[in-house]
C-alpha positions in Angstrom: -91.4 38.2 219.1 -93.2 38.7 215.8 -93.6 42.5 216.4 -90.0 43.1 217.3 -88.8 41.0 214.4 -90.8 43.1 212.0 -89.4 46.3 213.5 -85.8 44.8 213.1 -86.6 43.9 209.5 -87.8 47.5 209.0 -84.3 48.6 210.0 -82.8 46.0 207.8 -84.6 47.4 204.7 -83.6 50.9 205.6 -80.0 49.7 205.6 -80.4 47.9 202.3 -81.4 51.1 200.5 -78.6 53.0 202.2 -76.0 50.3 201.3 -77.1 50.0 197.7 -77.1 53.8 197.2 -73.8 54.2 198.9 -72.2 51.6 196.6 -73.7 53.3 193.6 -72.1 56.6 194.8 -68.7 54.9 195.5 -68.4 53.0 192.2 -69.8 53.3 188.6 -69.3 49.6 187.9 -72.5 47.5 187.6 -70.6 44.5 188.9 -69.6 46.3 192.1 -73.2 47.5 192.7 -74.4 43.9 192.1 -71.8 42.6 194.5 -73.7 44.2 197.4 -76.4 41.5 197.0 -73.7 38.9 196.7 -72.0 40.0 199.9 -75.4 40.1 201.7 -76.5 36.6 200.6 -73.2 34.7 200.4 -73.0 34.1 204.2 -76.3 32.3 204.1 -75.0 30.1 201.3 -71.8 29.4 203.2 -73.0 29.1 206.8 -76.7 28.4 206.9 -76.4 24.6 207.0 -74.0 24.8 209.9 -76.4 27.3 211.6 -79.2 24.9 211.0 -77.3 22.1 212.8 -76.7 24.5 215.7 -80.5 25.3 215.7 -81.2 21.5 216.1 -78.5 21.0 218.8 -78.9 24.0 221.1 -81.6 26.2 222.6 -82.8 28.2 219.5 -83.4 31.2 221.7 -79.7 31.4 222.6 -78.7 30.9 218.9 -81.0 33.8 217.9 -79.7 36.0 220.7 -76.1 35.5 219.7 -76.9 36.4 216.1 -78.8 39.5 217.1 -75.9 40.8 219.3 -73.4 40.1 216.5 -75.5 42.1 214.0 -75.9 45.0 216.5 -72.1 45.3 217.0 -71.4 45.2 213.3 -74.1 47.7 212.4 -72.7 50.1 214.9 -69.3 49.7 213.3 -70.7 50.4 209.8 -72.6 53.5 211.0 -69.4 54.8 212.7 -67.3 54.3 209.5 -70.0 56.1 207.5 -70.1 59.0 210.0 -66.3 59.3 209.8 -66.4 59.1 206.0 -64.1 56.1 206.0 -66.2 53.8 203.8 -64.7 52.3 200.6 -66.3 49.8 198.3 -64.3 47.0 199.9 -65.1 48.0 203.4 -68.8 48.4 202.6 -68.8 44.9 201.1 -67.0 43.6 204.1 -69.5 45.0 206.6 -72.4 43.8 204.4 -70.9 40.2 204.4 -70.4 40.1 208.1 -73.9 41.4 208.9 -75.1 38.7 206.5 -73.3 36.1 208.7 -75.5 37.2 211.6 -78.6 36.7 209.3 -77.3 33.2 208.4 -77.0 32.3 212.0 -80.4 33.7 213.0 -82.7 32.6 210.2 -82.7 28.8 210.6 -83.3 29.0 214.3 -86.2 31.4 213.8 -87.8 29.5 211.0 -87.4 26.2 212.8 -89.1 27.7 215.8 -92.4 28.2 213.9 -93.3 24.6 214.3 -92.8 24.9 218.1 -95.0 27.9 218.4 -98.1 26.8 216.4 -99.9 23.5 215.8 -98.8 21.6 212.7 -102.0 22.4 210.7 -101.2 26.1 211.2 -97.7 26.0 209.9 -98.6 27.3 206.4 -100.5 30.2 207.9 -97.7 30.9 210.3 -95.1 30.9 207.5 -97.3 33.2 205.5 -97.7 35.5 208.6 -93.9 35.7 208.9 -93.7 36.5 205.2 -96.4 39.1 205.6 -94.6 40.8 208.5 -91.4 40.8 206.5 -93.1 42.4 203.6 -94.7 45.1 205.8 -91.2 46.0 206.6 -90.2 45.6 203.0 -93.0 48.0 201.9 -92.3 50.7 204.5 -88.6 50.4 205.1 -87.3 51.3 201.7 -89.4 54.5 201.4 -88.3 55.6 204.8 -84.7 54.6 204.0 -84.7 56.5 200.7 -86.0 59.6 202.5 -83.4 59.3 205.3 -80.6 58.9 202.8 -81.7 61.9 200.8 -82.3 64.1 203.8 -79.7 63.0 206.4 -77.2 60.7 204.7 -76.5 56.9 204.8 -74.8 57.1 208.1 -78.1 58.0 209.9 -79.8 55.1 208.1 -77.1 52.7 209.3 -77.5 53.9 212.9 -81.3 53.5 212.8 -80.8 49.9 211.6 -78.4 49.3 214.5 -81.0 50.5 217.0 -83.6 48.2 215.4 -82.0 45.1 216.9 -82.5 46.2 220.5 -86.2 45.1 220.6 -85.5 41.6 219.4 -82.6 41.3 221.9 -84.8 42.4 224.7 -87.6 39.9 223.9 -85.2 37.0 223.5 -83.3 37.9 226.7 -86.6 37.7 228.7 -88.7 35.2 226.9 -88.7 31.6 228.1 -90.9 30.2 225.4 -88.3 27.8 224.0 -87.3 24.6 225.8 -83.6 24.1 226.4 -82.1 21.0 224.9 -81.8 18.4 227.8 -80.7 15.3 225.9 -77.0 14.7 225.2 -75.9 16.6 222.2 -74.5 14.5 219.3 -71.2 15.4 217.6 -71.6 18.5 215.4 -70.3 16.8 212.3 -72.6 13.8 212.9 -75.7 15.9 213.2 -74.6 18.0 210.1 -74.1 14.8 208.1 -77.4 13.4 209.3 -79.2 16.5 208.0 -77.7 16.2 204.6 -78.4 12.5 204.5 -82.0 12.9 205.6 -82.7 15.7 203.0 -81.0 14.3 200.0 -82.2 10.7 200.5 -85.6 12.0 199.2 -85.7 12.7 195.5 -88.4 15.4 195.7 -86.4 17.3 198.3 -83.4 17.2 196.0 -85.6 18.5 193.2 -86.9 21.3 195.3 -83.3 22.3 196.3 -82.3 22.5 192.6 -85.5 24.5 191.7 -84.8 26.9 194.5 -81.2 27.4 193.4 -82.3 28.1 189.8 -85.0 30.5 191.0 -82.7 32.5 193.2 -80.0 32.7 190.5 -82.4 34.1 187.9 -84.5 36.3 190.1 -81.4 37.9 191.8 -81.1 40.3 188.8 -83.9 42.4 190.1 -82.2 42.9 193.4 -78.7 43.4 191.9 -79.8 46.1 189.5 -82.4 48.0 191.5 -80.0 51.0 192.2 -78.9 51.1 188.6 -82.5 51.0 187.4 -83.3 54.0 189.6 -80.3 55.9 188.1 -81.2 54.9 184.6 -84.7 56.3 185.1 -83.2 59.6 186.3 -84.1 59.2 190.0 -82.1 59.3 193.2 -82.3 57.5 196.6 -86.1 58.3 196.9 -86.8 56.5 193.6 -84.7 53.6 194.8 -86.7 53.5 198.0 -89.9 53.6 196.0 -88.9 50.6 193.8 -87.9 48.6 196.9 -91.3 49.5 198.4 -93.2 48.5 195.3 -91.4 45.1 195.4 -92.5 44.8 199.1 -96.1 45.8 198.4 -96.2 43.2 195.7 -94.7 40.6 198.0 -97.3 41.4 200.7 -100.1 40.9 198.2 -98.5 37.7 197.1 -98.2 36.4 200.7 -101.9 37.1 201.4 -103.2 35.7 198.1 -101.0 32.6 198.1 -102.9 31.0 201.0 -106.3 30.5 199.4 -104.8 30.0 195.9 -102.6 27.2 197.3 -105.6 25.5 198.9 -107.5 25.6 195.6 -104.8 24.9 192.9 -101.9 23.4 194.8 -98.4 24.6 195.6 -96.9 23.2 192.3 -99.1 25.2 190.0 -98.7 28.3 192.1 -94.9 28.1 192.0 -94.9 27.7 188.2 -97.0 30.8 187.7 -94.9 32.8 190.2 -91.6 31.9 188.4 -93.1 33.1 185.0 -94.3 36.3 186.6 -90.8 37.2 187.9 -89.4 36.3 184.5 -91.8 38.7 182.7 -90.9 41.4 185.2 -87.2 41.1 184.4 -87.9 41.4 180.7 -90.1 44.4 181.2 -87.4 46.1 183.2 -84.8 45.4 180.6 -86.9 46.6 177.6 -88.5 49.8 179.0 -87.2 53.1 180.3 -90.6 54.2 181.7 -90.9 54.7 185.4 -94.5 53.4 185.4 -93.3 50.1 183.8 -90.6 49.8 186.4 -93.1 50.3 189.2 -95.4 47.6 187.7 -92.5 45.3 187.1 -91.4 45.6 190.8 -94.9 45.0 192.0 -95.2 41.8 189.9 -91.7 40.6 190.8 -92.4 41.0 194.5 -95.6 39.0 194.3 -93.9 36.3 192.3 -90.7 36.2 194.5 -92.5 35.8 197.8 -95.0 33.3 196.4 -92.4 31.0 195.0 -90.2 31.1 198.1 -93.0 30.7 200.6 -94.4 27.7 198.7 -90.9 26.1 198.7 -90.7 26.9 202.5 -94.1 25.4 203.3 -93.3 22.3 201.3 -90.1 21.7 203.3 -91.9 22.4 206.6 -94.6 19.9 205.9 -92.4 17.2 204.4 -89.6 17.1 207.1 -89.6 15.6 210.6 -89.3 18.2 213.4 -86.0 16.8 214.6 -84.4 17.6 211.3 -86.3 20.7 210.2 -83.6 23.2 211.3 -80.9 21.5 209.1 -83.1 20.9 206.1 -84.5 24.4 206.2 -80.9 25.6 206.3 -80.1 23.6 203.2 -83.1 25.2 201.5 -81.9 28.7 202.6 -78.4 27.9 201.4 -79.7 27.2 197.9 -82.1 30.2 197.8 -79.6 32.7 199.1 -76.7 31.0 197.3 -78.6 31.4 194.0 -79.0 35.1 194.8 -75.4 35.5 195.7 -74.1 33.7 192.6 -76.6 35.2 190.3 -76.0 38.8 191.4 -72.3 38.5 190.7 -72.9 36.7 187.3 -75.5 39.2 186.0 -73.4 42.1 187.3 -70.4 40.9 185.3 -72.6 40.4 182.2 -73.9 43.9 182.6 -70.4 45.4 182.5 -69.9 43.7 179.1 -73.3 43.8 177.4 -75.2 46.5 179.4 -77.8 46.2 182.2 -80.9 46.0 179.9 -79.5 43.0 178.1 -78.5 41.3 181.4 -82.0 41.8 182.7 -83.6 40.2 179.6 -81.1 37.3 179.8 -82.0 36.8 183.5 -85.7 36.7 182.6 -85.1 34.2 179.8 -83.0 32.0 182.1 -85.8 32.1 184.8 -88.5 31.2 182.4 -86.6 28.2 181.1 -85.8 27.0 184.6 -89.4 27.4 185.6 -90.6 25.3 182.7 -88.1 22.6 183.4 -88.8 22.7 187.2 -92.5 22.1 186.6 -91.5 18.6 185.6 -90.4 17.8 189.1 -93.1 17.8 191.8 -92.7 19.4 195.2 -92.3 17.1 198.2 -95.5 15.6 199.5 -96.5 16.4 203.2 -95.6 13.7 205.7 -97.9 12.5 208.4 -95.0 12.3 210.8 -95.4 14.7 213.8 -92.0 14.3 215.2 -89.0 12.0 214.8 
C-alpha cells in the first residue's frame, strides 16, 4: 500500500508541474496562476470533514477505492482535453478542482488507517514514513514532470498521472487488511456533529486548528508563485520542476530530522522554528532574483513546511480517540488546505496590484507574525486513551 501510494503521488507531482506550467502559458495573470493552488486545495477545505465522517462510518478501504477510481476517470478526461487542445483556464481549473475532490475523499481515510496498521507508539514514525514517501515523490516527480512537459507536452504528463492510480486501485481491490464496519452506523449528520463537538470541546485542539489555518494561509505563497518565480528567473518548465524538487528534497530532510529533534526539544519548539524558516524563505524569494537563492529558499521552505504540518498531524493523532480520529484529522486537513486555498487566491490578487516580490515579502511577514502569536498556544497533549 505504501509503495503504490508513493508511485501515485509521483504521478500527482508530475501533474502539478504540468498544470502549473499550462496555466502560466494560458494566462499572464498572477491571480490565475495562483488559482491553480486554490482549485487544488479548495475541495479539501469544503469536503474533508464530511469525508472524515465517512471514514469513521464505512470500511476505509472502500472509501479510498472510490476516491482513486474518481481521480482516475477525471485524470483521463484532463489528458484527453489536453491532447485535443481543448483546455482553457476555466476548464483547467475545473479539472483541478474535481481531482482535488478525490484527494479530499481519500486523505482522511488513508491517514486514519495509520493507527490501524501500526501500534500506537509507532504512530509518529508511521506518519513520518508517510511524509517521507510523499517527499520522495515530491523530489523526483517535479523534475520528471518538468522534463516531460518540455520534451513531450503537458498532455503526456497528464496521461502518466492517470496511469499512476492503477497500482493503488489494484492493491485496495485485493487487500483485506481493513475490517469492515459491523456495528450499526449512526446518522451521517450525527456523526459529523459529534466529530466537531469532540474536537472543539478541547481548547488546545481549537488552538491547533487556528495555527494550522494561519500557517497554510501564509505558506501558500510559495506554492502559488512557483511558476512565476521560474519565469522571473528566466527558466522554463525544467526550472519549475527543479524548484518543486528542491522543495521536496528539503521536505524529505525535514521529515527525517523532525523525529529525533521532536524527541529532544518537543513538538512546540520544532513548529515555532519551522514557521520562521518558511517565513524567511518567502522573504528571500521576494527580495532576490538569483537562481541560487531561489533554490536555497525552496529547500528551506520544504523542510519548514513538512516539519510544521507533520508535527500538527502527530499532535492530533496522539490526542484524539481512535473512534473520532478520521473526523478530527479531516478538520485539521480542512484548515491546512483551506489556508492554502484562501492564501493562494489572496496573494495572487495582491501580486496583480503590487507585484509578486512584494506579495512574497508580505506573505513572509504574515507568517512570521502568526508564528510568534501561535507559540503562545501549546499543542494538544497526548492522551492515554487507546480507543473510545
